[in-house]
N, C-alpha and C positions, 0 to 999 in steps of 0.2 A: 461481596462483590467489590469492596473497596479497592482490593489489589488489582482488579481487572485493568484499570486505567494505568496504573504504574507499570504493569507488565506488558503494555501494548507492544513494546519493542520485541520482547520475546515471542509474543503471539505472532508478530509478523514473520519471525524466523521460522516458527513452526508451521505457518502457512495454512492452518486449519482453524480459522478464527472462531467460528461458531462453537466448536467443541471446547475451546478454552473457557468460554463463558459457562458452559454446562458444568465444567469441572470445578468451578468456584461457586456454583449456585447453591450448594447445600452445606450442611455442617460437616465437621470432621467425622462424626459418627455415621452420617449418610455416606460419605465417601468410602468408609471402611466396609460398607455393605454392598459395594458395587462390583465385587470381583466376578460374580456370575455373569453380569451384563457384559463386562469387559472381555471375559473369556469367550463369550458367544461372538462378540464383534471380531475378536482376533481370529477365530476360526473362519468366519465368513470372509474376512479380508485376506487371509492367507490363501484361500481358495481362489480369490480374485487375482492375487499376484501371480499364480501359476499361469494365468492367461496373459496378463499384461507385461510380465517381466520374464517370461519363460526363456531359458537358455542363458540368462545373465548370471554373472557372479558378482556378489555385492560386498563392498567393504565400507567401514565406518568413515564418515567425513569428519576430519579433525582440524582442517585448515581451510581458509577461504580460497587459497590457491587451487584447491581441488574443484571448486564450483564456480570459478570466475566466469562471468558471462550471464546471459539471459536464458531462463527456463520457462517453458509454457506447456500448453496442451495437456492439462492434468488428466490422468487416467487412473481409475474410472472417473467419468465426468460427474457421476452421482455417487455419494457415499452416505452411509447412515450409521448412527451410533446412539446407544442408549446409556444414560447415566442418571442416577438419582431418580429413576422412573420417568425421566424426560427423554424422548426420542427426538434427535435432530437429523434432518435430511439436508444435505448440501448439494446443490446443483451448480457446478462451476461453469462460468461462461467461457467461450473459446478465446476470449481476450485476456484471461487470467494469467499473469506473468510475475515472476520474481527475477530480480537482477542483483547479482553479487559483484562487488568490485574488490579484488584482492589488494590492488594498489591503494585505494582510498579507504579500505576497511569499512565498507558500507553495504547496506541492503536496501532495496526499494521494491515496491510492489505496485501493480496496477491491474485493472480488470474488474469483473463483476462476478458475483455469486449470489444465489438465492438460498435462503435458509428457511426451513419449515419445521416447527417444533410441535410435538404432540404428546399426550399422555392420557392414560385411562383415568387418572385422578384429576378431575377438573379443577379442584381447589389448588393442587400443587402446580398445575399448568398455568393458572391465572397468576399465581404468586411469582413463579419463575418469569413469566412474560413481562409482568410489571417491573421486576427488578432488572431484567435485561434492557428494557427500554430506557430505564433511568440511567443505567451505566453507559449505554451507547450514546445517550444525549450529551454526555460529557466529553465525547471524543472531539479533538480539535477539528475544525472545519476543513483544514487543509489535508486531512487524511482521506476525505471523500464524503460520500453521502450514504445514509442508511434510511431506507424507506420502509415503514411498517404497515402491515395490514392486520388490524386487530381481529377481523372476522375469521381469517384463515390461520392466524398465528404464523405469518410469514414475513420475513424482512429481506430486502434486497440491498446488498452492499455494493457500491461502486467505488472502488479504491483508487486512490491516487497518492500513495505514500511516498513523499520525497526521500532521498537517500538518508539513512540513519546509520549512525556508527554501530559496528558490531565487531566483537573480538573472536579470535579462533576458539577461545574457551566457550563463549556463548553458542557458537555454531556446534561445537562438539556435544554440548548438552542438549541440543535440539533433536538429536537422534537421526540425522540424515544418513543415508547410505548412497553410494555412487557405484554404477556398474563398471565392468572391467575396461571399457573403452571410453569412459567419461561422457557418455551421451544421454544417460538417464540418471535421474536423481529421485530417490525414494525417501518419503517422509512418513514416519509413523507418529501419530499423536493420539494418545488415549485409546489405543487399539484400532485406530483408523489408518490405513495405508493409502497413499496417493503417489503416483509416479509422474514426474515432470520430465519433459524431453528438452534437451539443449537446442536453442535456435541454431539453424543451419548456417547463418552468417553472423559475423560479429561486426555490425556496421560501426564505423568510426566517423562520427560527425565533426571531428576535430577541425576539419578544413572547410566546413560549410559556412561558418561565420554568419549565420543567419540568412544565407542565400537560398536559392531554390524557391519553389512555389510554397506558399504558406502565409499565414496571417501574422499580425503583430498587435500588441496591446500598447496603446499610446497613452501615457500619463502626463498631463499638463498642470501648470499652476503649482509646481513643487516649490515649497519654501526655499529661499535663497541659501539657507544653512546647509542644504543637502547637495548643492552644486559641487561636482567633483567626487561625490560618493557613487556607489554602484548598486544596482538592483537585480534581484532574481524574483521571478513570479511563480507562485504555486497555485494551481487551480484546485477546485473542489466543488461539491454540490452541483454536479451536472457538467462541469467543464474539466475533463481529465487532461490537463496540460501542465507543462513547465515553461517558464519564460526565461531565456538567457541568450547570450551571444552564441555560445556553442557548448557541446558536451563531449568530452573525451571519454569514450567508453572503455578505453584501455586503462586509464588511470583513475577514472571516476571524477575527474576535476571538472567543475562547471565554471565557465567564464561569464561573469555578470556584465550588465550593461551600464554604461556611464551616464550619469545625470549631468546635463549641460543646459545652462540658460533656463532652468526651471522646467525642463521636460525630458522625457526619455521614450524611445520607441523600442519595445522588447519583442524580439522574434519568439514565436510560440512553437513548442514541440509536443508530440505525443508519442507514447511507446507502443510499437507494434511488435509482432512476433519476430520481425526481421531486424528490429532495432529502433532507434529514434528517428522519426520523420517529422517534417513540418506539419503543423496543425492547420486545417482549412475547413473546419466544421462550423456548424451553426448552433452550438450549444448555448445554454443560458444558466448562470449560476453565480457562485461566490468565488472570488479570487483574492489572493493576498500577495502584495508586493513587499519583499523584505529588503532592507537597506543595509549596506556593508561599507566599511572603511577600505576594504581590500578588493582587488579586481577579480579574484577567483577563490574557490573553495570547493568543498564536497558535501556541505550540509547547510542548514540555516542556523546552526548553533552559534555562529559569530555575528549574527545580525544585531545591529544597534537599534533597530526599530522597524516599523513597517506600517502599511496601511491596507485596510480590507474594504472590499467593495462587494455588495450583494446585488443580486438580480442584474448581472451584467450579461447582455445579449451579444453574441458574436455573429458576424455575418461574413461568410467565407473565411473564417478564422481570425477576423480582426474586430477590435472594439477600442473605444476611446473614453477616458474618464478624466475629470478634473480632480485634483487633490482634495478640494473642498467637498466633494461628493462622498469621500470615504471616511472610515473610522480609523484614527491613528492608533497604533499599537506600540507600547514601549518595548524595551529590550526583553522584558519578561513575557511578552506575548499578550499583555493585558491592555485594555482600552486606556488611553491617556490623553492629555492635552497636547 
C-alpha cells in the first residue's frame, strides 16, 4: 500500500479511486491470480457500454487538447469490481467531475462517491479494510475528506482536488477513449468502464474578479513579512471550495489575492457541472491558505508557505479567521514556526 500515496496523481487521472487501492492491496502472486475476476468484470462492463455508449466510435486519448474542459455525469453511476477476493462497489454522486486544462497542463477533481467493500473471507476483508484506512489517513487534507463506516465497510469520499500537473504521456497511459464528436469520455480501470459527458457550457470566470453573489474568507493578523504576497485558498473536510480572485478556465490560470496591511479577503468558488460559480454554502471543515511570491499560477506547487485552519464554519459562504488561530505550514507542507 506504500505506493498508493505516491501514485495519487495517477489515481486522479484514472478517476476510479477505490479500485486503485484494491489493485495494490495484495501481493504480486495474488495479482497474478486475478485474471478470472477481471475477465468477468470486463464482460459485465462491455455489456453495460452497449447501453451507455451505443452508436459511438471511440479513439484513444493521447493529448490533453482532446479532453480540455469539464466532464461529469458518470455512467453507469454504480460500478462493481472484484480483485484479490475483495469486491468494491462504487456509487458516484451526481456532482462528480473531472476538469482538464490543456493550456495549464493540469487535472482537477471534485464531487462525491461512496465505496462499499465486501468479501466471503472475513479475515482478508478485515485486513484489507485496515490497510485501506491506514493509507487513506495519509491523504493530504486539501484533497477532501474520507469518512469510514466500520460496520458496513463503507467509506464516502468528498473530493476537492486542486489542479495538479499532468502530461500528455500520463494521460495516454490512463487508457481514456473519446467518442467521435468529443462529447463523451470513456475510462477503463482494472476492468471497470465509466463514461463521462462533457459539460454543455465552458464557463469562463476570467472577468468575474470575485464579483457576483458569493462569500469570502477573510484572514486577519497576517505577519508583516507577508504584506505584498499573494494567497490562494483550498478547502477540504466538508468545504469543497477554492479561494482566489478569479479562474480562467480557458488557460487554467488562477489569479491569487493580494495581502495588504496584514489582511486579505478571498472570494470563494465551487465547481458545478456548468463550471465555476461563487460559493454561498454553510459548510464546516478544514481550509488551507497558500502563500505565493507571484500573482498567478496553476497549482500550489510554487507556494512559499501556508496556514491551515480546522473547524471553520461558513455562513452564506463567508468566514473570518485570525492568523494566530491557524497552523503555519512551511514550503514543504509541514507544520512549522
